[in-house]
NULUMDREN-431848 format. One record per residue (C-alpha): x, y, z. Coordinates in steps of 0.5 Angstrom, whole numbers, plus 500, padded with zeros to 3 digits. Last residue first. Layout:
NULUMDREN-431848
- c1/c2/c3
- X/Y/Z
...
//
This chain:
NULUMDREN-431848
- c1/c2/c3
- 073/826/090
- 076/821/094
- 077/815/090
- 079/818/083
- 082/824/085
- 087/820/090
- 089/816/084
- 090/822/079
- 094/826/084
- 099/820/085
- 099/819/078
- 101/826/076
- 106/826/082
- 110/820/079
- 109/823/072
- 112/829/074
- 118/826/078
- 119/821/073
- 120/826/067
- 124/831/071
- 129/825/073
- 129/823/081
- 132/828/086
- 127/828/091
- 121/824/090
- 125/819/086
- 131/818/092
- 130/811/093
- 133/810/085
- 131/811/078
- 133/808/072
- 126/805/070
- 120/807/074
- 116/802/076
- 108/804/077
- 104/799/080
- 096/799/080
- 091/796/085
- 084/795/086
- 083/789/091
- 081/782/089
- 085/779/094
- 090/776/089
- 092/783/087
- 093/786/094
- 098/780/095
- 102/781/089
- 102/789/090
- 105/788/097
- 110/783/094
- 112/787/088
- 113/793/093
- 119/789/097
- 121/786/091
- 123/793/088
- 129/794/093
- 128/799/099
- 135/802/099
- 137/799/093
- 132/803/089
- 134/801/082
- 128/799/079
- 124/804/082
- 117/804/086
- 110/806/086
- 104/802/089
- 097/805/088
- 093/802/093
- 085/801/094
- 084/799/101
- 082/792/102
- 088/789/106
- 086/783/110
- 091/778/107
- 096/784/107
- 097/782/114
- 104/778/114
- 106/783/108
- 106/789/113
- 112/785/117
- 113/786/124
- 110/780/126
- 115/776/121
- 121/779/125
- 118/776/131
- 116/770/128
- 123/769/125
- 127/770/132
- 132/765/132
- 134/764/124
- 130/770/121
- 133/776/125
- 130/780/131
- 131/786/134
- 126/789/129
- 131/795/128
- 137/792/129
- 136/786/124
- 133/790/119
- 139/796/119
- 145/791/119
- 144/786/113
- 139/791/110
- 143/797/109
- 144/795/101
- 137/792/101
- 137/785/099
- 138/780/105
- 135/784/111
- 129/786/106
- 127/779/105
- 125/777/113
- 123/785/114
- 117/784/109
- 114/790/106
- 119/796/106
- 117/801/101
- 119/805/095
- 112/808/095
- 105/806/098
- 099/810/096
- 093/809/099
- 085/810/098
- 079/810/102
- 082/810/109
- 078/807/115
- 079/800/113
- 084/798/118
- 090/794/120
- 093/791/113
- 092/798/110
- 096/801/116
- 102/797/115
- 103/798/108
- 102/805/109
- 107/805/115
- 112/801/110
- 111/806/105
- 112/812/110
- 118/808/112
- 120/809/105
- 115/813/102
- 108/816/104
- 101/815/103
- 094/815/106
- 087/817/104
- 081/819/107
- 074/820/104
- 069/818/109
- 072/822/115
- 071/829/111
- 075/833/115
- 072/840/115
- 070/838/122
- 077/840/124
- 079/839/131
- 075/832/132
- 078/830/125
- 085/832/127
- 084/828/134
- 082/822/131
- 088/822/125
- 093/824/131
- 091/818/135
- 091/813/128
- 098/816/127
- 101/815/134
- 098/808/135
- 102/806/128
- 108/809/131
- 108/805/138
- 106/798/134
- 107/798/127
- 115/798/128
- 116/796/136
- 122/792/136
- 127/798/135
- 123/804/136
- 128/808/139
- 127/815/136
- 124/818/143
- 129/815/147
- 135/818/143
- 132/825/143
- 126/829/140
- 129/831/134
- 128/825/130
- 122/821/128
- 121/814/131
- 115/816/135
- 111/819/131
- 112/826/127
- 106/829/125
- 102/830/118
- 095/832/115
- 094/834/108
- 087/837/107
- 085/837/100
- 082/842/095
- 087/841/089
- 091/847/092
- 092/843/098
- 095/837/094
- 100/841/090
- 102/844/097
- 103/837/100
- 107/836/093
- 112/842/094
- 114/842/101
- 116/848/104
- 118/848/111
- 113/848/117
- 116/841/119
- 116/834/118
- 121/829/121
- 127/824/120
- 129/818/123
- 123/813/121
- 126/815/116
- 121/817/111
- 115/821/112
- 107/819/113
- 102/824/109
- 095/823/112
- 090/825/106
- 084/829/107
- 078/830/102
- 074/836/104
- 068/838/108
- 065/845/107
- 063/851/112
- 070/853/114
- 072/855/107
- 079/854/105
- 081/858/099
- 088/854/099
- 087/848/102
- 089/847/109
- 095/844/111
- 094/841/118
- 100/839/122
- 100/835/129
- 105/836/134
- 107/831/139
- 107/831/147
- 110/824/150
- 107/818/154
- 105/814/148
- 101/820/145
- 099/827/147
- 097/832/143
- 099/839/140
- 096/843/135
- 099/846/128
- 096/850/123
- 099/850/116
- 096/855/111
- 095/853/103
- 100/856/098
- 098/860/092
- 104/861/088
- 110/866/088
- 115/861/092
- 120/866/095
- 128/865/093
- 131/872/096
- 138/872/096
- 141/877/101
- 135/877/105
- 135/882/111
- 133/881/118
- 140/881/120
- 143/878/126
- 146/872/122
- 146/873/115
- 141/870/110
- 141/867/103
- 135/863/101
- 133/856/100
- 126/855/097
- 121/859/100
- 113/860/103
- 114/855/109
- 121/857/110
- 128/855/108
- 135/858/110
- 141/858/107
- 147/861/112
- 152/866/113
- 156/867/119
- 161/873/119
- 166/872/125
- 172/872/121
- 169/867/116
- 163/862/117
- 159/858/112
- 152/855/113
- 147/850/110
- 140/848/110
- 139/852/117
- 131/854/119
- 132/858/125
- 135/859/132
- 142/861/129
- 148/861/134
- 146/857/140
- 152/857/144
- 155/851/148
- 161/851/152
- 164/844/152
- 171/845/154
- 173/844/147
- 169/849/144
- 162/849/142
- 157/852/136
- 150/851/135
- 146/852/128
- 139/850/128
- 134/846/124
- 126/845/126
- 121/841/128
- 124/839/135
- 131/840/134
- 135/838/128
- 142/840/129
- 147/844/125
- 154/844/127
- 160/849/129
- 166/847/132
- 169/852/136
- 177/855/136
- 175/861/131
- 172/856/126
- 171/849/125
- 166/847/121
- 160/841/121
- 153/840/117
- 155/843/110
- 150/842/104
- 150/838/098
- 145/838/092
- 138/839/091
- 132/840/096
- 125/842/094
- 122/835/096
- 122/836/103
- 123/832/110
- 127/835/116
- 133/831/117
- 138/836/117
- 145/834/121
- 146/832/128
- 140/829/132
- 140/832/139
- 140/830/146
- 145/834/150
- 142/834/157
- 147/828/159
- 152/833/158
- 156/835/152
- 164/834/152
- 165/827/152
- 172/825/153
- 177/822/149
- 184/819/150
- 186/817/143
- 194/818/143
- 193/825/139
- 189/828/144
- 181/827/144
- 175/831/145
- 168/828/144
- 161/831/142
- 155/826/142
- 151/822/137
- 144/820/136
- 142/813/136
- 139/810/129
- 144/804/129
- 142/802/136
- 139/807/141
- 143/806/147
- 149/802/145
- 150/806/138
- 157/808/140
- 155/815/137
- 160/820/134
- 162/827/133
- 169/829/133
- 174/834/136
- 181/833/136
- 186/837/140
- 192/842/138
- 187/847/139
- 182/844/134
- 183/839/129
- 177/836/126
- 173/829/126
- 166/828/123
- 160/824/123
- 163/818/126
- 161/811/128
- 164/809/134
- 169/804/138
- 173/800/133
- 179/803/134
- 181/810/137
- 188/813/136
- 190/808/130
- 196/811/128
- 199/812/121
- 206/814/119
- 207/818/112
- 213/821/115
- 212/828/114
- 204/827/113
- 204/824/120
- 197/821/120
- 192/820/126
- 186/815/124
- 180/814/127
- 177/807/126
- 170/805/124
- 164/802/127
- 158/799/123
- 162/794/120
- 163/792/112
- 163/785/110
- 169/783/106
- 170/776/110
- 176/778/114
- 172/784/117
- 171/791/113
- 172/797/117
- 171/805/114
- 177/810/116
- 175/816/119
- 181/822/118
- 186/826/122
- 192/829/118
- 198/832/121
- 204/836/118
- 199/841/115
- 201/847/119
- 194/849/121
- 192/841/122
- 189/838/116
- 182/835/116
- 179/828/113
- 172/827/113
- 172/821/109
- 177/815/108
- 176/808/105
- 180/802/107
- 176/796/104
- 174/800/098
- 180/803/097
- 184/809/100
- 191/812/099
- 195/817/104
- 199/823/103
- 201/823/096
- 205/830/093
- 203/833/087
- 207/839/085
- 205/844/080
- 211/849/084
- 206/855/085
- 200/850/085
- 202/846/090
- 198/840/091
- 197/836/097
- 194/829/095
- 189/824/098
- 189/817/094
- 185/813/090
- 183/806/089
- 176/803/087
- 173/796/088
- 166/795/086
- 160/796/089
- 154/795/085
- 150/801/083
- 150/808/085
- 144/812/088
- 143/806/093
- 149/802/094
- 150/795/092
- 154/789/095
- 154/791/102
- 157/786/103
- 163/784/099
- 165/779/093
- 160/780/088
- 162/780/081
- 157/783/076
- 156/780/069
- 154/783/062
- 158/789/063
- 165/786/062
- 166/788/055
- 165/796/057
- 170/795/063
- 175/792/059
- 174/797/053
- 175/803/059
- 181/799/062
- 184/799/055
- 183/806/054
- 186/808/060
- 182/810/066
- 185/816/070
- 188/815/076
- 184/817/083
- 183/824/086
- 182/827/093
- 186/834/093
- 188/838/099
- 191/845/096
- 197/849/097
- 199/855/094
- 199/859/100
- 194/856/105
- 189/850/105
- 185/850/099
- 180/844/098
- 179/840/092
- 174/834/091
- 173/828/086
- 179/829/082
- 181/824/076
- 188/825/075
- 193/829/071
- 192/836/075
- 191/842/071
- 192/849/073
- 189/856/073
- 186/857/066
- 182/863/065
- 175/865/068
- 170/869/064
- 167/875/067
- 164/877/074
- 170/877/079
- 177/874/081
- 176/868/076
- 180/861/076
- 180/855/072
- 181/848/073
- 183/842/068
- 182/835/070
- 187/831/066
- 189/825/061
- 182/823/058
- 179/830/059
- 175/833/065
- 172/840/065
- 172/847/068
- 174/844/075
- 173/851/080
- 177/856/083
- 175/862/085
- 179/868/088
- 180/869/095
- 187/871/094
- 190/864/098
- 185/860/093
- 177/859/093
- 174/852/092
- 170/848/087
- 168/842/085
- 163/841/079
- 158/845/075
- 155/842/069
- 150/847/066
- 156/850/062
- 154/857/064
- 160/858/070
- 161/864/074
- 154/867/075
- 153/873/079
- 150/876/085
- 152/883/087
- 151/885/095
- 157/890/094
- 162/888/100
- 158/881/101
- 160/879/093
- 155/873/092
- 158/868/087
- 155/863/083
- 156/856/080
- 152/853/075
- 148/846/075
- 143/843/070
- 138/837/072
- 136/832/067
- 130/830/062
- 133/834/056
- 126/837/055
- 125/837/063
- 131/841/065
- 131/842/072
- 135/847/076
- 141/847/080
- 144/853/083
- 151/852/086
- 154/857/091
- 160/861/092
- 160/867/098
- 165/872/097
- 168/878/102
- 170/873/107
- 177/874/106
- 178/867/106
- 173/866/101
- 166/863/103
- 163/856/101
- 155/854/100
- 154/848/097
- 146/849/095
- 141/853/092
- 135/850/088
- 132/854/084
- 125/852/082
- 122/852/075
- 121/845/074
- 118/844/081
- 112/848/078
- 110/843/074
- 106/839/079
- 102/846/080
- 101/851/086
- 095/855/084
- 096/862/081
- 097/869/085
//
């Protein structure tokens, strides 16, 4: 087998957005690949036939968009968008699809409901005059709201649109509710007879500042009358109809702040709600396992069989559970779940393992329906438990390929982002690249990480304290357990929160010979005013603000201690990173330069906070080459 190389990321198949037909016989998914020559990602849609186990593509245009199934379980997808309409094709098996219908809107989502009825989210097509005006006014931005920009997009602009019921047989489009920037809608669901809709609406105050709590809205589709059934009380994941009630997943953020885990509630149509998960239910909803080989969307919640099915991150894995309105909880899949689809009691899911990308499986079957195995040499991951700050943590040690117990190896501490994410056993390309290059890579999930409950993840006001102690203790124990670790050639790196911790570490210890800080936070006192989440996240996580507790916020900022930093450090940042804006990395780079420390910074143009996970192929390859080159220069 060949080594795992940097360029391998270009050959991987990223599977996502798993959907199932109404008869349960077809699974649709999106397959994405990197195109290095054109410096972009290309996606096509595929069908897996569960009856005859056939797998075939349904598009070959490399720009797959939205899709659904219809009443006959035939596949519907948007094939192209024209000046005045969006065109949808239909396909009932292998071969070339044919035109199904067209909608004279800019359609951003479509979902089949029943018979010939679809739920559509869409906005008006821009006229030539509107496009010309937008082009003419590109030289300025008008900021009127907070946040004023969003990572992964751009400056916030007002947008208008609506949800519609589209009747394919009658070619009829009926508006059911409007949305705009200040009254946006998500997680919309219709009841069985399509007479009511439930959805979550964002809230802005009178000064156009987006609030953390949202409203739960019940809509009578026949009359068009909205009713706020729960107002300004929760931040929601999802809301769905179930047995003439509403089931929703939300947090009130009272115990753990903005990073608090959610709970499951049931309410009636008047908004009288009760929690149906007990006090021992303390899980992180969704998939928060870190990896750099995931691309595209995934499903975390579905109502089927009068149960809510949902993905959680629990300890160092992701699992699928279901629950009914009486709180009867059932573990459906006790394995790595990336995405899932269920129909007629048949449950399919995408799963990632230590030596695979996402591959298709079926519940209660050992058979892999779509294999997606890594075909290169991989280092072995070993684990050990250790106690730190009153809790048991797991330490991960990724050994080099061809590991020799009699040798010493340069070692890199990798720190994940978040902090409310976590590392696990699943495949991580850049870690394996380093292992194939002769490094031991060590990592753990310090306090602040997800998967261990609200109390564990709550480090508000303790950044750089409890988490730093966890990491340093982990390094000490790893060195004791693995004499092959060369403690004179240690490196440290991470991105986002991992970049924050890298900045913090080099200001508090000289034990690391080299560091790489990526898309980092360095200064909470400026972060609060420039990040798209800074105005609430920075203040919440530090338990401080610049006006009456500036010193507390400054004490938790790595830049305060940068005058002590002596570790040669590579900084990597993107100029369209609006989550941890560029100035955060520049402040650290500046100070290390003034300290006389060897440092370098790469600024990637046109990239955002997701550079390491979904950055354009050229940028991803360059980033990994420079990280490896930096560590090779100091640790080998």
